[in-house]
C-alpha positions, 0 to 999 in steps of 0.5 A: 181899650179905646182909651189905650189906643188913643193914648198910644196915638197921642204919644206917637203923633201928638195930641187929639187937638193936633190930629184934628188940626192936621186933618183940617189943614190938610183938607183945606190945602187940598180944597185950595189947591184944587179950587183956587190954583186949579191943581189936578186933584192927584197932586192936591191929594198927594200934597195934602197927605204929606201936610197931614202927616207932617203936622200930625208928627209922623216921621218923613219916611213913615209919611211917604210909606203910608201914602205909597201903601195906600196908593198901591193898595187902592190902585191894585184893588180898585184900579183894575176894576176901573180899567175893566169897567171902562173897557166894557163901557167903550165896547158897549158904545162902539158896538152900538149896544147902547144905541140898541138899548136906547132905541128899544126902550124909547120906541116902546114908550108913549109921550106920558111915559117918556120921562120914566123911560128916559130915567130907565135909559140913564140908569141902565146906560149909567150902570157900566159907564162913567158919568161923563161918558154916559152924558156925552153918549146920551145927549144926542139921544135926549135931543132927538127924543125931545124933538120927536115928542115935542116935550121940553128938553128939561123934561126929557133930559133931567130924568136921564141925567138923574139915572146917570148920576144916581148910578155914579154915586150909589151903585158899583162898579163906579169909581166912587162906590168902589173906593168907599167899599175898598176903604171901609172893607164893605161887602160888595154884594150887599152894597150892590143890592142896597145901592139898587134899592136906594137908587131906584126910588131916588131916580124916580123922585129926582128924575121924572117927578122933579122934571115936571116942576123943573120944566115949568121953571126952565122951558128949553126946546131941543136944538137942531140935531147935530148932523155932519159936524166935527166940533170938539166942544159941548156946544159943537155937538160932536157926532162923528163916530167910528163904525163897527170896523173903524170907519166913520159915520155921521148922525145921532146915536139913534141913527147910527148902526141901525144895520149891524148891532147886537140885539136888545136882549143880548145887549141887556144880558151882557150889561147885567151879567157882572151885576148878576154874578156879584149879586149871586155871590152875595146870596150864596154867602148868606144862604149856601153852606161853606164848601159846597160847589155852588158857593165856591164857584159863585164866590170866585166868579162873583168877585168884582175883578173876575165878574168884570173880566168875564163881562169884558170877555163875553162882551167881545163876542156878544157886542163886538163880534155881534156888531160885526166888528173885526179883531182890529176894531175890537182891540182898538176899542178896548185900547181907546177906553183906557186913556180917558180914565187914567186921570180918574185912576190916579185921583182914586189911588191918591185918595187911597194914599190920603186915606192911609195917611189919616189911618196911620195918624190915628185920627180915625180912632179919635173921631170914632171915639167922639162919634160913639160918645156923642150919639150922632148917627154915623150915617148922617155924619158920613153924609155931612162930611161928604157934602162939605168936601163936595161943595168945596172941591166940586168932585164927587170922587174926591169927596168919597175918597176923603170921607171914606178915609176919615170914617174908615176906623168906625166900621169896626163897630158896624155889621156888614149891612150898616157898613154898606149903608155907610158907603151909600151915605157917603155916595149920597153926600158926594153928589150934593148940589153940583155948582160952578166948581164941578166940571159936570155943571158946565157940561150940562150947561153947555149941552143944554144951552142954559144960563148959570141960573137955569143950570142951578134951577135944574141940574144943581137942584136935581143933584141935591134931590138925589143926595137928600132922598138918598140919605133919607132912604139910607137912614130908613134902611138903617132902621130895618137892616 
């Protein structure tokens, strides 16, 4: 059967060698455009898709149709989730709910347990937020905690960044995992459960444990707190923030909204609500009989779109109204959440178009046949492909969407659990060794006041630890599930 499929593919789009060459040249075009000519990844992925289709022999009309089909499908399925997640995260920040979580957890920690608490804060804040947003939100907190505790900025900051980054690469509803789940048709509930199982020990190892050694290599004291400034760059440390009713205020994240903000219990319950709904759907799909009211109900509310929609609606009341925000302030917060993620949405959707182009050229069938006959672990192969694209482009999202498109045809041979592990292997590879072509590298460097070498010794090695530990845990899970 596979031989017949490959024969048909060769007859319509060229030989196996031609297909591989098309993919390699297409990926090279994307890499060069993004890294050398600083072209936006959306344009790079679009042009790369057309190059792949042209070299593979797809007719021009079919090439455009494939890209548009993949773009629209991904934008419709993943784009709505990204938008809802951004709204939720913005409301969490503007209401002071994020500050309340940080204040409560840090306030109950000793100096010895502080790095572990910071890892927990990073993971919890990172669950509903994009990495860059979480980083900007947490930096004043990291500075304040480091100054109050007398600990090195690296010893306090690295655990928080590890929590943020691990959530970004391994746990939905972040864009990368969502794209991989959509491309590989993985079960979101299973992926979420396994992602948390992988992320928790990964954060512990790459965060507090690694920070002990990184703080010896790079000992940086916390800078003066940012107070009363309006700088726009990382080095300026912006601190002015709209209050619950739209007014501006100054101070650090821990010093804002101490009078009117939602309680810790309400904030935590709101943050975990979509996760609980999605995990509930996964559990009833396994243990409950079809046709029961419980299963039908959780199958509906646990669908990612509905779960996040419910979370946003609930957050309007528990976070927005709970912080004293009026209707106008809440509407402004939700509106302001969308422009910053427009670029991410376009990149993700273009990645879906690139994925569909690879599928329609039958390249994936060729790779699937080679993997099945080679004995190479599919999980290891997925990680390596994501690592190579990550190193070349500097983008975790581009690495995820490209690797997912290449490996999509392999899932027909996998059960749901291993398909979810394939998503996690790609996610782990997508955060490998952040360096000078990654915007996150420069954000961390400037915020922490590090040299390039110091950033490599701390941030880059931390990212590598997350990637490698994540892969090891995924491979171990693959032996038992």
